[in-house]
N, C-alpha and C positions, 0 to 999 in steps of 0.2 A: 385581514387574514390571508387573502390571496397574495398580497405583495410579500408577506413573510414567507409564504410557500415558494414563490419564484426566486426570492433572494437565496433561500436555502438550497433550492435545486441548482441554481447557477453556481453557487459556491461549491456544492458537491462535485459538479462536473469539472469546474476549474481546478479543484484540489486533486482530482483523480487523473489528470492528464499525464503527470510524471509516472504514476504507477502503471497506467495503460501502456505507455511507451516501453517500459521495462517488460511488461507482460508479453509484448509482441515477440521478444526474444525467447520466451518460454513456451508460448502457446503451440508452436509448431513442433516442439520437442518433448511434449508430455501429453498425457491424455486430457481431454477437455474436462472431464469430471474433476480431476485434481485442481485444475485452474479455477473452475467454478466454485468448488467448495472452499478452497483457500482464499480466493479474492472476496467472495461474498461474506465469509465468516469474518475476515479482517475488517471489511467495511462496516459490517454490523457492530462489531466490537468497538471500533473507533467511534462510530456514531453514538452508540449507547453510552460509552464512557464519556464522550464529550457532553452529552445531555446530563448525565449523572453528575459529573464534576461541575458543569455549569450551574446546576441547581444547588449543589451543596457547598462547593469549595471555590467559587469563582474568584474570590479575593485572595485565596491562599495558594493556588496552584501555579508554580513557576513553569514557564515554557521550556526552560533548559532541560527539564526532567525527561522530555521525549528523546533526548540524545542518547539515553541508555539503550533505546531500541536499536540504535545504530551499532552498538557494541554487539548485540545479538547477531546482526548481519555479518559483522567482521568474524565472529565465531563460526558462522556457517561457511564463510569463505575459507577460513583456515582449516576447519576440522570436518568439512564435508566429505562424505564417503563415496562421492561419485568417481567412477573409473576414469583414470587419466585426466581428470579435471575437465571433462567435456560434458556436454549436454547428452543425456541418455536418449536412446531411441524409444519409440512408443511402447516397446515391451518391457522396458525398465524405466518407468516414468518417475519424474520428480514427485515425491509424496506431497499430498495436499498440505501437510503441516509446514513443510519448507516454504511453500508458496504463501501460506498464511503468515509466517514470520516475515518473509520478504515484504509482502503487502502491508502488514502491520507496521513494520519499521519505516517503510516509505510514507505511510499515512500518519505516523505518530505526530508529526508537526501539524496535521490537520486539526488536532485538538485545539490549537490556538484560535482557529476560526470557528469551530463548533461550539466551544464553551460560551462565547458571548451571544451567539445566535440562539442557543438553547434557552436563554432567559425569557424569551418572548413566546415560547411554545405552549399551546394548550395541549392537554393529553390527546385530543383528536388529531391535532396537527402533527404531533410527534408520531402517532401511529401511521398517519397518511404518508408522512415523509419517509418513514422506515420502509413501508411497502414500496414506495416509488424508488427509493435508493436501491433496494434489493433488485428490482426489475431493471433499473438502469445499469447496475453492475453486471447482470446477466447479459444485457444487450451489448455492453462494452466488450465482453469476452467474445461474444458471437461476431461482433464487428471486427475484432482483431483476427479472428479465424478467417473471415472473408478477405481481409487485407492480405493475409498470407497466401491467398490463392493467386495473387499477382506474381508472375514468375520471377521478375527482377528482384522483388523484395524477398521472395523465398530463397533464391540463390544467395543473396547477400547475407541473409540470416544463417543459412547453412554454412556459408564460408566462415562466418564469425563463430559458429557453434562451439568449436573446441575451446574457445577462450571465454565464452559467454557466462556460464553459471558462476564461476568463482569471481570473475571480473565484475559482473553485475552486483553480486553480493558485496564485494569489497567497496566498489565505488558508491553504491547506495548507502552502505554503512558510514563511509566517510562523509558523504553528503548530509545525511541525517545528523550526524554528530556536529558538523560545522554549522548547518542551518539552525539547529536548535540553540546554539550558544552554550553548549555543554562545556567545551574546552575553556573559554574565558571564565566561566563560572567556577570551574574546578581550579583554575590558576588563581583566581581571586581568593578562593577558600584556602589555598596553600600559602598564600602570602601573608 
């Protein structure tokens, strides 16, 4: 049981590196509460969905379906209402739901890892991992906030600020669509 726990925990950390990197661009430009709510909610939804799908539909769930989450990100990039396409200051924060969709889209491909891992979970192990994942998510956000206290990193992020929100949404959307295999699957369906 402990080996399953550690495999799941290391998988969770490894799968969240890309989302953590993107969040570094947002943590300094929005309030901490929005980031915590959005990121924690997205991680819990993806984890819960992975377990549910792993238990019920493991042989039927195609991995390319997560590419549709990338389309949501492209929509956020194109139709975002942020002023001048830049990151807002703390008084006009990015809403938690935008961060939720960003994190959910970046984590959509994590389902491919969570689904097979979920098959070996007991109810107690599922609850234990859910609690640990929640606290690890909070710690990652707090770690990101500390990283931003390093002056060089803060100046770099502030310099990139005007281009970041829409650029991150757009690049993340394209990444998710490509990584999921959605485009080849749709091309195959059209031929």
